[in-house]
Structure formats: C-alpha cells, structure tokens
C-alpha positions in Angstrom: 86.6 72.6 120.1 83.0 71.7 119.7 81.9 75.3 120.3 84.4 76.5 117.7 83.4 73.9 115.2 79.7 74.9 115.6 80.6 78.6 115.1 82.6 77.8 111.9 79.8 75.5 110.7 77.3 78.4 111.1 79.6 80.7 109.2 79.9 78.1 106.4 76.1 77.8 106.2 75.8 81.6 105.9 78.3 81.8 103.0 77.4 78.5 101.3 75.3 80.2 98.6 78.3 82.4 97.7 80.7 79.5 97.9 78.6 77.4 95.6 78.8 80.1 92.9 82.4 81.2 93.3 85.9 80.0 94.1 85.3 80.6 97.8 85.5 77.2 99.4 83.9 76.1 102.6 86.6 73.4 102.9 89.3 76.1 102.9 87.3 78.0 105.6 87.4 75.0 107.9 91.1 74.4 107.2 92.0 78.1 107.9 89.8 78.2 111.0 91.4 75.0 112.4 94.9 76.5 111.7 94.1 79.7 113.5 92.5 77.9 116.5 95.1 75.2 116.7 97.8 74.8 119.3 100.4 76.5 117.2 98.3 79.7 117.0 95.5 80.6 119.5 95.6 77.2 121.3 91.8 76.7 121.4 92.1 73.2 120.0 94.9 71.3 121.9 95.5 68.5 119.4 98.8 67.2 118.0 99.5 64.8 115.2 100.3 61.8 117.4 97.0 62.0 119.4 94.8 59.0 119.2 91.7 61.2 118.6 93.3 62.5 115.4 93.9 59.1 114.0 90.4 57.8 115.0 88.7 60.9 113.5 90.5 60.6 110.2 89.7 56.9 110.1 86.0 57.4 110.8 85.8 60.3 108.2 87.4 58.2 105.5 85.2 55.2 106.3 81.9 57.2 106.3 82.7 58.9 103.0 83.8 55.7 101.2 80.6 54.0 102.5 78.3 56.8 101.2 80.2 57.3 97.9 80.1 53.5 97.2 76.3 53.7 97.2 76.5 55.9 94.1 77.8 52.9 92.2 75.9 49.7 91.5 77.7 46.7 90.1 75.9 47.1 86.7 77.1 50.8 86.6 80.6 49.7 87.6 80.7 47.0 84.9 79.7 49.5 82.2 82.2 52.2 83.2 85.2 50.2 84.4 87.6 51.0 81.6 88.4 54.6 82.5 88.8 54.0 86.3 90.9 50.9 85.4 93.2 53.1 83.4 93.5 55.6 86.2 94.1 52.9 88.8 96.4 50.4 87.0 98.4 52.9 84.9 97.8 56.4 86.2 98.4 55.7 89.9 101.8 53.8 89.4 103.0 56.6 87.1 102.0 59.2 89.7 103.9 57.2 92.2 107.1 57.0 90.0 107.0 60.7 89.1 106.5 61.8 92.7 109.4 59.6 93.9 111.7 61.0 91.2 110.7 64.6 92.2 111.5 63.7 95.8 115.0 62.4 95.1 115.7 65.3 92.7 114.3 68.2 94.7 114.6 67.1 98.3 117.7 65.0 98.1 116.1 62.2 100.2 117.2 58.6 99.8 115.2 56.5 97.4 113.3 54.4 100.1 112.1 57.6 101.8 111.1 59.2 98.4 109.2 56.1 97.5 107.5 56.2 100.9 106.4 59.8 100.4 105.2 58.9 96.9 103.1 56.0 98.2 101.5 58.1 100.9 100.6 60.9 98.4 99.7 58.7 95.4 96.0 58.0 96.3 93.3 60.5 95.6 90.8 61.3 98.3 87.1 60.5 98.0 86.2 63.2 100.6 87.5 66.0 98.4 86.8 64.2 95.1 83.1 64.3 96.1 83.2 68.1 95.5 83.4 67.4 91.8 81.7 64.0 91.8 78.6 65.5 93.3 78.2 68.2 90.5 75.8 67.1 87.8 77.4 69.6 85.4 80.5 67.4 85.2 80.1 64.6 82.5 79.0 61.4 84.1 81.9 59.3 82.8 84.4 61.7 84.5 82.5 61.6 87.7 82.4 57.9 87.6 86.1 57.7 86.9 87.0 59.9 89.9 84.5 58.2 92.2 85.7 54.7 91.6 89.4 55.7 91.5 89.3 57.6 94.7 87.3 54.9 96.4 89.6 52.0 95.6 93.1 53.5 95.5 93.3 54.1 99.3 93.2 50.4 100.0 95.5 49.6 97.1 98.1 52.1 98.4 98.1 50.8 101.9 100.3 47.6 101.3 102.9 49.7 99.5 103.0 52.3 102.3 103.5 49.5 104.9 106.2 47.9 102.8 108.2 51.1 102.5 107.7 52.0 106.2 109.4 48.7 106.9 112.1 49.6 104.4 113.0 52.8 106.1 113.1 51.3 109.6 109.6 50.6 110.6 108.0 47.2 111.7 108.3 44.3 109.3 105.4 43.6 107.0 104.0 40.1 106.5 102.8 39.8 102.8 100.4 37.0 103.5 98.8 39.0 106.3 98.4 42.1 104.1 96.7 40.0 101.4 94.3 38.5 103.9 93.5 42.0 105.2 92.6 43.3 101.7 90.7 40.2 100.7 89.0 40.1 104.1 87.9 43.8 103.7 86.2 43.1 100.3 84.6 39.9 101.6 83.3 41.7 104.7 81.9 44.6 102.6 80.0 42.2 100.3 78.9 39.6 102.9 77.3 41.8 105.6 75.0 43.9 103.2 73.9 40.8 101.4 73.0 39.1 104.7 71.1 42.2 105.9 69.2 42.6 102.6 68.1 38.9 102.8 66.9 39.4 106.4 64.9 42.5 105.3 63.1 40.4 102.7 61.7 37.8 105.2 58.0 38.2 104.9 57.0 38.0 108.5 59.5 40.7 109.4 57.9 44.1 108.9 60.0 47.4 109.2 58.7 50.9 109.5 60.1 53.5 106.9 62.2 55.1 109.5 63.9 51.9 110.7 64.2 50.6 107.1 66.3 53.7 106.3 68.6 52.8 109.2 69.6 49.6 107.5 72.8 51.0 106.0 73.7 52.5 109.4 73.5 49.1 111.0 75.6 47.6 108.2 78.2 50.3 108.6 78.5 49.9 112.3 78.7 46.1 112.0 81.4 46.3 109.3 83.4 48.9 111.3 83.3 46.7 114.4 84.2 43.4 112.6 87.0 45.1 110.6 88.5 46.6 113.8 88.5 43.3 115.6 89.7 41.1 112.7 92.1 43.5 111.0 90.2 43.4 107.6 90.9 46.4 105.5 88.4 49.0 106.7 88.4 51.2 103.6 87.9 48.4 101.0 85.2 47.0 103.3 83.4 50.4 103.4 83.5 51.0 99.7 82.6 47.4 98.8 79.6 47.6 101.2 78.3 50.8 99.6 78.5 49.2 96.1 76.8 46.1 97.4 73.9 48.0 99.0 73.4 49.9 95.7 73.4 46.7 93.8 71.5 44.3 96.0 69.2 46.6 97.9 68.7 49.8 96.0 65.5 50.6 98.0 67.6 50.6 101.2 70.1 52.9 99.5 67.3 55.3 98.3 65.9 55.5 101.8 69.3 56.3 103.3 71.0 58.5 100.7 69.7 61.9 101.7 70.7 62.0 105.4 73.7 59.7 104.6 75.1 62.6 102.6 74.4 65.0 105.4 76.4 62.8 107.8 79.3 62.4 105.4 79.4 66.2 104.9 79.5 66.9 108.7 82.2 64.3 109.3 84.2 65.7 106.4 84.1 69.2 107.6 85.0 68.2 111.2 88.0 66.2 109.9 89.2 69.2 107.8 88.8 71.4 110.9 90.9 69.1 113.0 93.5 68.6 110.3 93.9 72.4 110.1 94.5 72.5 113.8 97.6 70.2 113.3 99.3 72.7 111.0 101.4 74.8 113.3 103.6 77.6 112.0 106.6 75.7 113.3 105.6 72.8 111.0 105.3 75.0 108.0 108.7 76.7 108.8 110.4 73.3 109.0 109.7 72.7 105.3 112.3 74.3 103.0 111.4 76.2 99.9 112.2 73.2 97.7 109.7 71.2 99.8 106.9 73.7 98.8 108.1 73.4 95.2 107.9 69.6 95.5 104.3 69.9 96.8 103.3 72.2 93.9 104.9 69.9 91.3 103.0 66.9 92.7 99.7 68.8 92.0 100.5 70.3 88.6 102.9 67.7 87.1 102.9 64.3 88.7 99.2 63.5 88.7 98.2 65.4 85.5 101.0 63.9 83.4 100.4 60.4 84.7 96.6 60.5 84.1 97.0 62.1 80.7 99.3 59.3 79.7 96.9 56.7 81.2 94.0 58.1 79.2 95.7 58.2 75.8 93.4 56.5 73.3 90.4 56.8 75.6 88.6 59.1 73.1 87.7 61.5 75.9 87.6 65.2 74.9 90.5 67.2 76.1 88.3 69.0 78.6 87.2 65.7 80.3 90.8 64.3 80.3 92.1 67.6 81.8 89.4 67.5 84.5 90.2 63.9 85.4 94.0 64.6 85.3 93.8 67.7 87.5 91.3 66.6 90.1 93.4 64.2 92.2 93.1 65.7 95.7 95.1 64.4 98.6 93.3 64.0 101.8 92.5 61.7 104.8 94.0 58.5 103.6 97.3 60.4 103.1 96.9 61.9 106.6 96.4 58.5 108.1 99.4 57.1 106.2 101.4 60.1 107.1 100.7 59.4 110.8 102.0 55.9 110.2 105.2 57.4 108.8 105.4 59.7 111.9 105.2 56.7 114.2 107.6 54.6 112.1 110.7 55.2 114.2 112.7 56.6 111.2 115.1 59.4 112.2 113.6 61.6 109.5 110.0 60.7 110.2 108.9 64.1 111.5 110.4 65.9 108.5 108.7 63.5 106.1 105.4 64.0 107.9 105.8 67.8 107.6 106.4 67.4 103.8 103.3 65.3 103.5 101.1 67.8 105.5 102.2 70.7 103.2 101.4 68.7 100.1 97.9 67.8 101.5 97.2 71.4 102.6 98.1 72.8 99.2 96.0 70.2 97.5 92.9 71.0 99.7 93.2 74.7 98.9 93.8 74.1 95.2 91.3 71.4 94.5 88.4 72.7 96.7 88.7 76.1 95.0 88.5 74.9 91.4 85.5 72.7 91.4 83.1 75.6 90.8 85.0 77.1 87.8 85.3 73.6 86.2 81.6 72.8 86.8 80.7 76.3 85.4 82.8 75.6 82.3 80.9 72.3 81.5 77.6 73.9 82.2 78.4 76.7 79.7 79.5 74.1 77.1 76.2 72.2 77.6 74.1 75.4 77.2 76.0 76.2 74.0 75.5 72.7 72.6 71.7 73.0 73.3 71.5 76.4 71.7 73.4 75.2 68.7 71.1 72.1 68.4 68.0 74.4 68.7 69.3 76.6 65.9 70.0 73.6 63.7 66.5 72.3 64.3 65.0 75.6 63.3 66.8 75.5 60.0 
C-alpha cells in the first residue's frame, strides 16, 4: 500500500501543473487509484470498511486538516466575519438536513429515523475538500471565510445528532449530558493547551531555536490528540479551536509552522482519499439501486444549494458569491467516520445505509474537486475585467 501510494503521489506531482489549470483533479486521481487497487478490484490494498486502520486514518486526517485550517482564522477575523458562517451553520445546515431526509423518505422509501440518520451523516461539509476552494486567493475572502468556518465547525455540531439517531435506529443509547461535556470539553481543551504553551514560550529565560519554535504547534496538536483520546473530549472541535487560538494568541508560532503544516495536511488528505477509494468495491456500488444514485445527485445539486441560498437571503452577497457558497459543500471524512458508526450500529439495514453514504461521498469528491478551478478562474476573470474597467474610467 505504501509503495502504491508513493507511485500515485509521484504521478500527482507530475500532473499537478495541468491539474491546477484544468478540471483534472489530483483528489479524483487518488480516489480512482484507490478504487482500482482496492480489495474489490486488484487486491493490492487489503482494507475493508470495518478495519480499525481505516477509522484511525480518517480520524487523524480530519484532525490534522481542522487544526491547520483553524490557524487561518484569528478571533478578530472570526468576529468580523461571523454573520455569513452563522447563517450557513444555524440555518443552512438544518435546512440541508431536512431536505436530505425528505429526499431519503421519498426516493429510497426508508423509515424516517433512518432517513434522518443519513441526513445527519451527510449534512456537514468537509474542511479537507473545502480547502481546495478556501486556499484559492481568486475566490472572494468573505466566501472563503464562510466556507472555512462552516466546514470547521459543522462536523462537531453534527456528531450529537448522528449519535442520537444511531440510538433511534437500534444503536447504543446516548447520554445527553455526556455529549454536552464532550463538546464543551473539546473547545476548552483546544483553547487551554495553546494558551498554556504560548505563555511558556514567552518566559524570558527559556530560549528556543527557530526550528524548535516552529514545532510548537506540533507539540500542541499531539498533546490535544492524546488528552482528547483519553478523556473523550470532542477531537474535532478541539482541533479547530486550537488552530484558531494559535492564530489569535501566538501568530508568530502560526507563521513559523504554516508552510510545512500545509504540506503535512495535504499528504494526510491524499492518503485518506486513497484509502477511502480502496473501500469502494464494485459489489458496494452494485448494491445501491438507481434511485440511490439519484438521491446522491440531488443532495449535491438540490439539498445544499437550496438550503444555503435560503440562508443567505438578505446577505447582500452578489449572486456569484452566493452560488459558490451554496454549491461548494463537499462531503468527506467526517461523513466517512459517521458512516462507519452507522455500519457498526447493529441496525439490520446498516450495511445498505453505509453504501448509500459512500456513494454520496464519492460523487461529492468527484464533483467538488473538479469544479474549484473553473470557479476560481471565473472570479479571476471578473477581477481582471473590473481592473480594466477602472483603468479605462481613470483615463477618461
């Protein structure tokens, strides 16, 4: 598997220049390579959905990306730009959840508890794939901020709902107080550890070299991951809160770490996509009926876009920016993790529900990772036209 990943990574490096300018996507390359090399095809990667390695890798990938993405947002930036992400989270996400559940009952003829469970698993957007558009400077900053904050926070917000509906369809019971403590504990952990480390680094008689100073966020991430694993605090809220706290309280630490932090996040992301592709066997795809594929398509082109467009009514955003925010709601590793919880729930239809979730995630990866370049190109063209128009007006 390591050898195969290295070979695909080299291929991605060789075509990266082309992919950056066209709809060709390196993410889709890793997904397709994982599918071809998986146990359902060539058998090079002997992994299955229930394997511990799969859950751990998806968990680490999501943690790393949330941690690095959070460092793009200081508290002062978040305070300035909270209104749009707040609309997406507090109105857009519940509307997406409702529309998805209705589509599940209508198209798939599944009971309401199972439809609501699928909707909860697929409602959050993924920071790993959202970073494809968040990292493009051609996209207006307020849209990038909206997508970054929304994708970073909605994974943790969706988790309690997922666990409640797993209990409703036959899984283990959920203790509301315990869930609340996990969420609050995650935020407290993500804020407390970086603040403590930043205070230690400011002690005068402690002198750090530039190399070790840049490793400060690495130490913070490892400590948070360990403490959250032991205590049960929400890992994803802790990761995102820690990133924001570092950016706010220790920007010099963030600046020293940011370059190779992005490299680490990119490698972990690509490895996770590769492994996810290996889980998609032909038998899994064949188990999903045509209406299941229609359901997955409508989630992408109806549920999220309609919900976010409604949430952004009155925001005064131009239609291009509203459309970008509405379209770019990729499903990813949080949904994979929550799907694995569904698979292990003990529900008689758990395997079928998991297959539906995998198809929806796969179509989302293909669709969203192939449209970031055209969208960025459109905004770059609009910016050039505005500058040319302004220059002509100045000459007059």
